C-alpha positions in Angstrom: 72.9 -19.7 -65.0 75.2 -17.1 -63.3 77.9 -17.8 -65.9 75.4 -17.1 -68.7 74.3 -13.9 -66.9 77.9 -12.8 -66.5 78.5 -13.4 -70.2 75.5 -11.2 -71.1 76.6 -8.4 -68.8 80.2 -8.6 -70.1 78.8 -8.0 -73.6 77.7 -4.5 -72.3 80.8 -3.8 -70.1 83.4 -4.5 -72.8 82.0 -2.0 -75.4 81.7 0.6 -72.6 85.4 0.1 -71.8 86.3 0.2 -75.5 84.4 3.5 -75.7 85.9 5.1 -72.6 89.3 3.5 -72.1 88.7 3.5 -68.3 87.2 0.7 -66.2 85.6 3.1 -63.7 83.9 5.0 -66.5 82.9 1.7 -68.2 81.1 0.6 -65.0 79.4 4.0 -64.7 78.2 3.8 -68.4 77.2 0.2 -67.9 75.0 1.2 -64.9 73.3 3.9 -66.8 72.7 1.6 -69.8 71.1 -1.1 -67.6 68.8 1.6 -66.0 67.6 2.6 -69.5 67.1 -1.0 -70.5 65.1 -1.6 -67.4 63.0 1.6 -67.8 59.9 -0.3 -68.9 60.1 -2.3 -65.7 60.4 0.9 -63.7 57.3 2.3 -65.4 55.4 -0.9 -64.7 56.3 -0.5 -61.0 55.4 3.1 -61.2 51.9 2.2 -62.3 51.6 -0.4 -59.6 52.7 2.2 -57.0 50.1 4.7 -58.2 47.4 2.0 -58.0 48.5 1.3 -54.4 48.2 5.0 -53.5 44.8 5.2 -55.3 43.4 2.5 -53.1 44.8 3.9 -49.9 41.8 6.1 -49.0 39.4 3.1 -49.3 41.9 0.9 -47.5 42.2 3.4 -44.6 38.4 3.5 -44.3 38.3 -0.3 -44.2 40.8 -0.2 -41.4 38.6 2.4 -39.6 35.4 0.5 -40.1 36.8 -2.8 -39.0 39.4 -1.5 -36.5 40.8 -4.3 -34.4 39.3 -7.1 -36.6 42.4 -8.2 -38.5 40.7 -11.1 -40.2 38.0 -8.9 -41.8 40.5 -6.2 -42.7 42.7 -8.8 -44.4 39.7 -10.2 -46.4 38.5 -6.7 -47.4 42.1 -5.7 -48.4 42.6 -8.8 -50.5 39.3 -8.1 -52.3 40.2 -4.4 -52.8 43.6 -5.4 -54.3 42.0 -7.8 -56.7 39.4 -5.3 -57.8 42.1 -2.6 -58.3 44.5 -5.1 -60.0 47.2 -4.3 -57.5 50.1 -6.8 -57.0 51.9 -6.3 -53.7 54.9 -8.4 -54.8 55.6 -6.2 -57.8 57.5 -3.7 -55.6 60.1 -6.5 -55.0 60.8 -7.0 -58.7 63.4 -4.2 -59.2 65.3 -5.4 -56.1 65.3 -8.9 -57.4 66.7 -7.7 -60.8 69.3 -5.7 -59.0 70.4 -8.7 -57.0 70.7 -10.8 -60.2 72.8 -8.1 -61.8 75.1 -8.0 -58.7 75.6 -11.7 -58.8 76.4 -11.6 -62.5 78.7 -8.6 -62.1 80.8 -10.5 -59.6 82.2 -12.7 -62.4 82.6 -9.7 -64.7 84.7 -7.8 -62.1 86.8 -10.8 -61.3 87.3 -11.4 -65.0 88.7 -7.8 -65.3 90.9 -7.8 -62.2 92.2 -11.4 -61.9 94.8 -10.9 -64.6 96.1 -7.7 -63.1 95.5 -5.5 -66.1 96.8 -1.9 -65.6 94.3 0.4 -63.9 92.4 -2.5 -62.2 94.4 -2.6 -59.0 91.9 -0.6 -56.9 88.9 -2.0 -58.9 89.4 -5.5 -57.4 90.2 -4.5 -53.8 87.9 -5.6 -51.0 87.8 -3.1 -48.0 87.6 -5.6 -45.2 90.5 -7.6 -46.8 92.8 -5.1 -48.5 92.0 -1.8 -46.6 93.8 1.3 -47.8 92.1 3.6 -50.2 89.3 1.0 -50.7 87.8 2.1 -47.4 86.3 5.1 -49.1 83.8 2.8 -50.9 81.7 1.8 -47.8 81.2 5.4 -47.0 80.3 6.3 -50.6 77.8 3.4 -50.7 76.2 4.5 -47.4 76.0 8.2 -48.4 74.5 7.3 -51.8 71.8 5.2 -50.0 71.0 8.1 -47.7 70.7 10.5 -50.6 68.5 8.0 -52.5 66.2 7.5 -49.5 65.9 11.3 -48.9 64.9 11.8 -52.5 62.6 8.7 -52.8 60.7 9.8 -49.7 59.7 12.9 -51.7 59.3 11.9 -55.3 58.3 8.2 -55.2 54.5 8.2 -55.2 54.2 5.2 -52.9 57.2 5.8 -50.6 56.2 9.4 -49.9 52.8 8.2 -48.6 54.3 5.6 -46.3 54.3 6.1 -42.5 57.5 7.4 -40.9 58.1 3.9 -39.5 57.8 2.3 -43.0 60.1 5.0 -44.5 62.7 4.4 -41.8 62.5 0.7 -42.4 62.9 1.0 -46.2 65.7 3.5 -45.9 67.4 1.5 -43.1 67.4 -1.7 -45.2 68.8 0.2 -48.2 71.6 1.8 -46.2 72.4 -1.5 -44.5 72.6 -3.3 -47.8 74.7 -0.5 -49.3 77.2 -0.6 -46.4 77.4 -4.4 -46.5 78.3 -4.3 -50.2 80.7 -1.5 -49.6 82.6 -3.5 -47.0 82.5 -7.0 -48.4 82.6 -6.8 -52.2 85.2 -5.5 -54.6 85.2 -1.7 -55.0 84.2 -2.1 -58.6 81.0 -3.7 -57.6 80.4 -1.3 -54.8 81.0 1.6 -57.3 78.3 0.1 -59.5 75.9 0.1 -56.5 76.7 3.7 -55.7 76.0 4.8 -59.3 72.8 2.6 -59.3 71.5 4.3 -56.1 72.1 7.8 -57.4 70.8 7.1 -60.9 67.6 5.7 -59.4 66.7 9.2 -58.4 66.8 10.4 -62.0 64.9 7.3 -63.2 62.1 8.0 -60.6 61.9 11.6 -61.7 61.6 10.5 -65.3 58.9 8.0 -64.4 57.0 10.9 -62.7 57.2 12.9 -65.9 56.0 10.0 -68.1 53.2 8.8 -65.7 52.2 11.8 -63.5 51.0 10.6 -60.1 48.7 13.7 -59.5 46.8 12.8 -62.6 45.6 9.6 -61.0 45.7 10.2 -57.3 43.1 12.0 -55.2 45.4 13.5 -52.5 42.6 15.3 -50.7 40.7 12.0 -50.1 44.0 10.4 -49.2 44.8 13.0 -46.6 41.3 13.0 -45.1 41.3 9.2 -44.7 44.8 9.2 -43.2 43.7 11.9 -40.6 40.7 9.8 -39.6 42.8 6.7 -39.2 45.5 8.5 -37.3 42.8 9.9 -34.9 41.6 6.4 -34.3 45.2 5.1 -33.8 45.8 7.9 -31.2 42.7 6.9 -29.1 43.7 6.7 -25.5 47.3 7.8 -26.0 48.7 9.9 -23.2 51.5 12.3 -23.1 54.5 10.2 -22.2 57.9 9.3 -23.8 57.9 6.4 -26.3 60.0 4.3 -23.9 57.6 4.9 -20.9 55.0 2.2 -20.2 51.4 3.3 -19.7 50.9 3.2 -16.0 47.3 2.3 -16.5 48.1 -0.7 -18.7 48.2 -3.3 -15.9 45.0 -2.1 -14.4 43.3 -2.2 -17.8 44.6 -5.7 -18.6 43.4 -7.0 -15.2 39.9 -5.4 -15.6 39.6 -6.8 -19.2 40.5 -10.3 -17.9 38.1 -10.0 -14.9 35.3 -8.9 -17.2 35.6 -12.0 -19.4 36.0 -14.3 -16.5 32.4 -13.6 -15.6 30.3 -15.6 -18.0 26.5 -15.2 -18.7 26.4 -11.6 -17.8 23.0 -10.1 -17.7 23.4 -6.3 -17.8 26.4 -4.2 -19.0 26.5 -0.4 -19.0 29.2 1.4 -21.1 30.2 5.0 -20.2 32.6 7.1 -22.3 33.6 9.0 -19.1 32.7 10.0 -15.6 30.3 12.7 -16.9 28.0 10.1 -18.5 27.0 8.4 -15.3 24.3 11.0 -14.7 22.4 9.6 -17.7 22.3 6.1 -16.2 22.0 7.2 -12.5 18.2 6.9 -12.1 17.9 3.5 -13.8 20.9 2.1 -11.9 19.6 3.4 -8.5 16.2 1.9 -9.2 17.7 -1.5 -10.2 19.9 -1.5 -7.0 16.8 -0.9 -4.9 14.4 -3.3 -6.7 16.5 -6.3 -7.8 19.5 -8.4 -6.9 20.9 -7.8 -10.4 24.7 -7.4 -10.7 25.5 -4.3 -12.8 28.6 -4.5 -14.9 29.8 -1.0 -15.7 32.5 -0.4 -18.2 34.1 3.0 -18.5 37.0 4.5 -20.5 37.8 7.0 -17.8 40.2 5.7 -15.1 38.9 8.3 -12.7 35.2 7.7 -13.3 33.1 8.3 -10.2 31.7 4.8 -10.6 34.7 3.4 -8.9 33.9 5.3 -5.7 30.2 4.4 -6.0 31.1 0.8 -6.3 32.6 0.9 -2.9 29.2 1.7 -1.4 27.3 -0.7 -3.7 29.0 -4.1 -4.1 26.6 -5.1 -6.9 28.2 -2.4 -9.1 31.1 -4.1 -10.8 33.2 -1.4 -12.5 35.9 -2.0 -15.2 38.4 0.5 -16.7 38.8 -0.3 -20.4 40.6 2.2 -22.6 39.2 3.3 -25.9 41.4 1.1 -28.0 40.9 -2.1 -26.0 37.2 -1.3 -25.9 37.0 -2.1 -29.6 38.0 -5.7 -29.0 35.9 -6.0 -25.9 32.8 -5.0 -27.7 33.5 -7.4 -30.5 33.7 -10.2 -27.9 30.8 -9.0 -25.7 28.8 -11.7 -24.0 25.7 -10.3 -22.1 22.0 -10.2 -22.3 21.8 -6.5 -22.5 24.2 -3.6 -23.2 23.1 0.0 -22.3 25.0 3.0 -23.5 24.7 6.6 -24.8 27.2 5.8 -27.6 26.0 6.9 -31.0 26.8 5.2 -34.4 27.0 1.7 -33.0 28.2 -0.8 -35.6 28.9 2.1 -38.0 32.5 2.8 -37.2 34.9 0.9 -35.0 32.6 0.1 -32.0 30.7 -3.0 -33.2 27.9 -5.2 -32.0 29.1 -8.5 -30.6 30.7 -10.9 -33.1 30.2 -13.9 -30.9 26.6 -13.4 -29.7 23.8 -12.2 -31.9 21.0 -12.1 -29.3 22.3 -9.2 -27.2 19.8 -6.4 -26.7 21.6 -3.1 -27.3 19.8 -0.3 -25.6 20.3 3.4 -26.3 19.7 5.9 -23.4 19.3 9.5 -24.7 21.5 12.2 -23.2 19.2 15.0 -24.6 15.5 15.7 -24.8 15.1 17.1 -28.3 15.1 15.9 -31.9 16.8 12.7 -33.2 17.2 14.2 -36.6 19.0 17.5 -37.1 21.9 17.0 -34.6 22.3 13.3 -35.0 23.9 11.4 -37.8 21.6 9.3 -40.0 23.1 6.1 -38.6 23.3 7.2 -35.0 20.5 5.0 -33.6 20.1 2.7 -36.6 21.8 -0.4 -35.1 20.2 -0.4 -31.7 17.4 -2.7 -30.7 15.8 -0.4 -28.1 15.6 3.3 -27.6 14.6 4.6 -24.2 12.8 7.7 -25.5 12.4 10.9 -23.6 9.6 12.6 -25.6 6.8 12.1 -28.1 8.9 13.7 -30.8 11.6 11.1 -30.5 9.2 8.3 -30.9 7.4 9.9 -33.9 10.7 10.7 -35.6 12.1 7.2 -35.2 8.8 5.7 -36.5 9.0 8.0 -39.6 12.7 7.1 -40.0 11.9 3.4 -40.2 9.2 4.0 -42.8 11.4 6.3 -45.0 14.4 4.1 -44.9 12.7 0.7 -44.9 14.2 -0.2 -48.2 17.7 0.1 -46.7 17.1 -2.7 -44.2 16.8 -0.4 -41.1 16.5 -2.4 -37.9 13.1 -2.2 -36.3 13.5 -0.8 -32.9 11.6 -1.1 -29.6 10.7 2.5 -28.8 10.1 2.8 -25.0 8.5 5.9 -23.5 10.7 6.3 -20.4 11.3 10.0 -19.9 14.4 11.7 -18.7 15.7 11.0 -15.2 18.3 13.7 -15.4 15.6 16.3 -15.9 13.7 14.9 -12.9 16.7 15.3 -10.7 17.5 18.8 -12.1 13.9 19.9 -11.3 14.2 18.5 -7.8 17.5 20.1 -7.3 16.2 23.4 -8.5 13.2 23.3 -6.3 15.4 22.5 -3.3 17.6 25.4 -4.2 14.7 27.7 -4.4 13.6 26.7 -0.9 17.1 27.3 0.3 17.1 30.7 -1.3 13.8 31.6 0.4 15.4 30.7 3.8 18.7 32.5 3.2 17.1 35.4 1.3 19.8 35.0 -1.3 22.8 37.2 -1.1 24.9 35.6 -3.8 25.6 37.1 -7.2 23.3 36.1 -10.1 24.9 33.4 -12.3 25.0 33.8 -16.0 26.1 30.5 -17.6 27.6 30.2 -21.1 27.2 26.7 -22.3 28.2 26.3 -26.0 28.2 23.3 -28.2 31.2 22.1 -30.1 30.1 22.2 -33.8 32.0 24.5 -36.2 31.6 28.3 -35.5 30.3 27.6 -32.0 30.4 30.4 -29.4 33.9 29.5 -28.3 35.2 29.8 -31.8 33.1 32.7 -33.1 32.3 35.3 -30.4 33.4 34.2 -26.9 35.5 37.2 -26.2 32.9 39.7 -27.3 30.2 37.8 -25.3 32.3 37.8 -22.1 33.2 41.5 -22.5 29.5 42.4 -22.7 28.6 40.4 -19.6 31.3 41.5 -17.2 31.0 44.4 -14.9 27.2 44.1 -14.2 27.5 42.5 -10.8 26.9 39.0 -12.2 29.1 35.9 -12.0 29.8 34.5 -15.5 30.5 30.8 -15.8 31.7 29.2 -19.1 31.0 25.5 -19.3 32.4 24.1 -22.6 31.1 21.0 -24.2 33.4 18.0 -23.2 33.8 17.2 -26.9 35.2 20.7 -27.5 38.0 20.1 -24.9 38.7 16.7 -26.4 39.0 17.9 -30.0 40.2 21.5 -29.6 42.2 21.7 -26.4 44.7 24.3 -27.7 41.8 26.7 -28.5 40.4 26.3 -25.1 43.7 26.8 -23.4 44.1 30.0 -25.4 40.7 31.3 -24.1 41.8 30.5 -20.6 45.0 32.4 -21.0 43.3 35.5 -22.5 40.9 35.8 -19.5 43.3 34.6 -16.7 43.4 38.1 -15.3 39.7 38.2 -14.3 39.0 36.9 -10.7 37.0 33.7 -10.5 34.2 35.2 -8.5 33.5 37.3 -11.7 34.5 34.8 -14.5 34.9 31.1 -13.9 35.8 28.4 -16.5 34.3 25.0 -15.5 36.4 21.9 -16.0 34.4 19.2 -14.1 31.4 17.8 -16.0 30.4 15.0 -13.7 27.6 17.0 -12.3 24.9 19.3 -13.7 24.8 21.5 -10.6 26.1 24.5 -12.6 23.1 24.3 -14.8 20.7 24.0 -11.9 22.3 26.9 -10.0 22.4 29.4 -12.9 19.9 32.2 -13.4 20.4 32.7 -17.1 21.8 30.4 -19.8 23.4 31.6 -23.0 24.1 28.9 -25.7 24.2 28.3 -29.4 22.8 24.9 -30.4 23.6 22.9 -27.3 20.8 20.7 -26.0 21.8 22.0 -22.5 19.4 24.9 -23.3 16.4 22.7 -22.9 17.8 21.0 -19.8 18.1 24.4 -18.2 14.7 25.8 -19.4 12.8 22.6 -18.6 14.2 22.2 -15.2 14.2 25.9 -14.0 11.3 27.2 -16.2 13.6 30.1 -17.1 14.2 31.3 -20.6 17.5 31.1 -22.5 19.5 33.4 -24.8 20.5 31.8 -28.1 23.4 32.9 -30.2 22.6 32.2 -33.8 25.8 30.6 -34.9 25.9 28.2 -37.8 23.5 25.4 -36.8 24.7 21.9 -35.8 23.6 20.0 -38.8 24.8 16.4 -38.7 22.1 15.1 -41.0 21.5 17.3 -44.0 18.5 15.1 -45.0 16.7 15.4 -41.7 13.6 16.8 -43.3 12.9 13.4 -45.0 11.6 12.1 -41.7 11.4 15.2 -39.4 10.3 18.4 -41.1 10.1 20.5 -37.9 12.7 19.4 -35.4 12.4 20.8 -31.9 16.0 22.0 -31.9 14.7 24.7 -34.2 11.1 25.2 -33.2 11.6 25.4 -29.5 14.2 28.2 -29.6 11.5 30.9 -30.0 9.4 29.2 -27.3 11.9 29.1 -24.5 14.1 32.2 -25.2 15.4 35.0 -27.5 18.1 35.0 -30.1 21.1 37.2 -31.0 23.3 37.5 -34.1 26.9 36.6 -33.1 28.1 39.7 -34.9 26.0 42.0 -32.8 25.9 41.2 -29.1 25.4 44.7 -27.9 22.0 44.0 -26.4 22.8 40.8 -24.6 23.4 42.4 -21.2 20.1 44.3 -21.4 18.3 41.0 -22.2 20.0 39.2 -19.3 19.0 42.0 -16.9 15.4 41.8 -18.1 15.3 38.1 -17.6 16.8 38.5 -14.1 14.2 41.2 -13.2 11.3 39.2 -14.6 11.9 35.5 -13.9 8.2 34.5 -14.2 7.5 35.9 -17.6 8.2 32.6 -19.4 7.4 30.1 -16.6 3.9 29.1 -17.6 4.7 28.6 -21.2 7.7 26.4 -20.5 5.9 24.4 -17.9 3.2 23.5 -20.4 5.9 22.6 -23.0 7.4 20.1 -20.5 4.1 18.5 -19.5 3.1 18.1 -23.2 6.3 16.5 -24.4 8.2 14.7 -21.7 7.2 11.2 -20.6 7.0 10.1 -16.9 7.9 13.4 -15.3 9.4 12.7 -11.9 9.8 8.9 -12.7 12.1 8.7 -15.6 14.7 6.6 -13.8 12.1 4.2 -12.5 10.6 3.8 -16.0 14.0 3.0 -17.5 14.9 0.6 -14.7 11.5 -1.2 -15.0 12.0 -1.7 -18.7 15.5 -3.1 -18.2 14.5 -5.4 -15.5 11.3 -6.6 -17.3 13.3 -7.3 -20.5 16.0 -9.2 -18.6 13.4 -11.3 -16.7 11.8 -12.2 -20.1 15.2 -13.3 -21.4 15.8 -15.3 -18.2 12.5 -17.0 -18.5 13.3 -18.0 -22.1 16.7 -19.2 -21.1 15.3 -21.3 -18.3 12.8 -22.9 -20.7 15.7 -23.7 -23.0 17.7 -25.2 -20.0 14.8 -27.4 -19.1 14.8 -28.8 -22.6 18.7 -29.1 -22.7 20.5 -30.2 -19.5 23.8 -29.9 -21.4 23.2 -26.1 -21.9 22.3 -25.7 -18.2 25.6 -27.3 -17.2 27.5 -25.1 -19.6 26.1 -21.9 -18.2 27.2 -22.4 -14.6 29.5 -19.9 -13.0 28.0 -16.6 -14.3 25.8 -13.9 -12.8 23.1 -14.9 -10.5 19.5 -15.0 -11.9 17.7 -11.7 -12.3 15.4 -11.0 -9.4 
């Protein structure tokens, strides 16, 4: 076959020599002719490359949705390739053709040089054997591969969208192959390879003219999906050199193993960070006091306060699991109940368990207001139980299930539990008030700025103007950013700190610890935009707030379908006053009026709290009682099943003790 291929190639080379009278020019002309002959194949590969880039946004979102589940990603990708008529192996066809031409060209070159015709001496030299001037060819081959790689990274529609690692691998293989040919084959063949590399750039440019990638590819969607996937891939990454091992990796691995070594777990809490413990605190403390239940507590914060609390309470079993490993852990979850404040369960990369379908997933609210305007449509959709704070939350979720019944919305157990954090804040505020009466208060009044993190929030729109208006009045101003703002926009926050670093901390303080809500309790006036912290402050202290009317936090544009009058909007005028972010000149006067007349709003806010919040003073108990009651019911059902199946009873030995 190779002899036949060499015969065909020679039919092209010989006329090229007859035309030019020079073997080097003949090889150059031969290379260009073969590129033109193979142009239809190049256009075919161009179409295939464009199809691959077209499906990249959808493929990236598949990887996001099923992150960590390689089997499902593979199945979805195969179905996507089939639907889009993409053939992954087509990209190898040009390389296969080039290899065939190389093999055929070996006999052609030897046929030219073996008889020692004049002008063929260098043409047949092999650098590693003959040396001399032939050593120039390996360097020429390597440089041509570098130039081709540099160009292809910019003009090849598929290669330009590859990751840096993929580009480096592609270019590295090309350079290695070119150097190999330059060292170990005759210079005539290596010369062909050099011309082939360089002419590939022109062929790719021609393909881009004939089939324009921008005509078929949505680059905006591609960039957006890539940014989402990169953000997911960067979860849990820390600032360290690429060669440095994560110092937390051994601890995480040990905790992961320890978690799964305990079978038949009853209750698992998941916390995104130390600051989230305050939402679980009341329920956990009640369970510790009223049951013998082991409490498995997973956190993605290696410095979570739960590790210190566990030293005092041996029944709290804490585990540090980073955000990336958490994805796998949740897929393999084995417990009777999982309690969390995490939104969008089973929507993005945090999934319900793949191995156990009877887990009760319980959502514990970290705010007291609406479930509509500031929450995504899917935020609570895949939970089994919502521990509701207010009447509004229950009514909204009932309406939600009615409106979206046709979409297969999961029917949820809506439990009126209340809000333990509010109970503790009220108690802390009352204790502080008693302390003030004893000490006759000599401290400066505290004005707290507590913005949210949505676009155009206070920190991004008017923080400097607001601080300027508040300083110099004898108050201490505290800025408490939303934790998500620090997580997403740390450079912006650092810039704010730098601009105000010259102001003493007793006048202006920037809070960095969110594990406690003491700052909220201890403040005299709160200024916010659309943060739910406003209602924590107003409901616990019975003091009004100042709202800056930035662009509203609208995570669900269709909220009116099931909640026409969300409390995030309606309560603003009931618990405070509002200002335009472009005109804050009257803010200081309003703060002064609130400080001078603290009781003006008290009765109205007190009535709002009593009318809307469940189980005032007993929110933690109500949540704990529900959790325990539900687990006891599951235990009773399991014991009944054990009695009917001794084999199942034997299989379940070695896990948590019974709920009591």
